[in-house]
C-alpha positions, -999 to 999 in steps of 0.1 A, spaced: 160 189 328 124 178 320 110 200 348 129 230 336 117 225 300 81 222 313 85 254 333 98 271 302 69 259 281 44 270 307 60 305 308 59 307 270 23 296 268 14 322 295 33 349 275 14 341 243 -19 340 261 -12 374 276 -1 389 242 -32 379 222 -58 401 240 -35 431 234 -37 424 197 -74 419 198 -78 451 218 -60 470 191 -83 458 163 -109 486 167 -90 515 150 -88 550 163 -99 563 130 -128 587 135 -122 625 132 -104 640 162 -91 606 174 -124 594 188 -125 556 192 -150 535 174 -166 524 207 -195 503 193 -208 481 220 -190 502 247 -213 531 240 -243 509 243 -231 494 276 -221 527 292 -254 546 289 -263 556 324 -248 568 356 -263 574 390 -255 609 400 -258 617 437 -267 651 449 -239 676 446 -218 653 424 -202 671 394 -213 659 360 -194 667 328 -214 679 298 -185 672 274 -162 644 266 -152 636 301 -178 613 317 -197 607 284 -202 572 272 -177 577 243 -152 593 266 -154 566 292 -151 539 265 -120 557 251 -103 561 284 -110 525 296 -97 510 263 -65 531 266 -60 519 302 -66 483 291 -41 484 263 -16 499 287 -24 471 311 -15 444 285 18 462 279 26 464 316 16 427 321 41 417 294 68 438 312 60 420 345 62 386 328 95 394 313 109 406 346 95 375 363 114 353 339 145 372 348 139 369 385 133 331 381 165 328 362 149 312 331 181 317 311 169 300 279 144 329 275 172 354 269 150 372 243 124 379 270 147 406 284 138 427 254 101 425 261 102 452 287 119 479 265 97 468 235 65 471 256 77 505 270 85 519 235 51 507 222 32 521 252 51 554 249 42 558 213 6 549 220 3 573 249 19 602 230 -5 597 201 -38 585 215 -38 594 252 -63 623 246 -87 625 218 -86 663 216 -48 667 218 -21 668 192 -15 648 170 -50 634 165 -71 662 180 -78 698 173 -52 712 197 -18 722 183 15 709 197 20 741 216 -15 741 231 -11 704 240 23 707 258 19 742 273 -19 744 277 -39 746 310 -51 710 308 -28 692 333 -42 658 325 -31 661 289 3 674 299 9 646 323 -1 620 297 23 634 271 51 637 296 47 601 308 46 589 271 78 608 264 93 594 296 84 559 286 101 564 252 133 577 268 135 550 295 125 523 270 153 534 247 178 533 276 167 499 286 169 486 251 205 497 246 214 486 281 200 451 276 217 449 242 250 455 260 257 490 247 253 508 281 274 489 306 277 514 334 255 504 364 241 540 365 221 533 334 199 508 354 186 537 376 162 554 351 138 524 350 130 522 388 132 560 390 105 562 363 83 538 383 87 560 414 81 593 395 51 577 377 37 565 410 40 600 425 23 615 394 -7 592 398 -14 606 433 -21 640 417 -35 628 384 -71 638 377 -95 633 349 -112 667 355 -149 670 361 -160 633 360 -190 615 375 -166 587 387 -139 609 400 -136 592 434 -134 557 418 -107 569 394 -88 585 422 -89 551 441 -75 533 410 -47 559 408 -39 557 445 -36 519 444 -14 519 412 7 548 425 15 530 458 24 498 439 46 517 414 65 535 442 71 502 461 81 484 429 106 511 419 121 512 454 125 474 454 142 476 421 166 502 434 174 481 464 179 451 441 205 471 421 222 484 452 225 449 466 238 436 433 265 462 433 276 450 467 275 413 462 273 409 424 241 390 429 207 406 434 186 390 462 158 370 447 131 385 469 137 420 457 136 411 421 105 389 427 88 418 445 96 441 416 82 417 390 52 408 411 42 444 416 46 451 379 22 423 372 -3 436 398 -2 471 382 -9 454 348 -38 436 363 -51 468 379 -50 485 345 -69 456 330 -98 459 354 -98 497 353 -132 511 349 -149 545 352 
């Protein structure tokens, strides 16, 4: 009993420790005109890039000091959200039953990140930028369209998971959207580009690693659900693999840099 209580206290302490940086990261408000972040020391730090011969350089927002700071901050905030999701799923995989409330962390983090991505993913897009809603969703900038689509997808799947975990959606089919989103999101990352950017290759590597982990995580979650439907108990290794990969994706987002 004492060992179990100690395990629970450690998990709770880890959860609090991982939540605080997310709050701190949100303190600098996205309040400047057009949604530009108040980047402060980020602009001072990101002042120079080595450009090799033949490497494309952007004259606008992409690749600028402010653009890099804005993008990195968004990825880091998303990283804290994903990390919370991974910790919640890890508590479930480890059968820490007294943390029943932790099951709501994943949908809560998904809903928060969905709202955040829909609003702040791109400084020039609706609703904070100069582009209208029509131009944002049906324009020629595929990066913006992918961001908004993924934000809306997170809102839909987060809502499904919230109602499912509250017991309002009992059919096993409602468990499919979550791993399916991980797989679709992973596939999207393989074709996701930040346009003309001095660090395009580095960004592509980040996306490839995260995409591969997301596809593997979603697949393991599907296998876990399939095995549960057969034996009424999901194998520990598949649930642990799902939670572990979610944590790795969160960590990858936290160290994301351009």
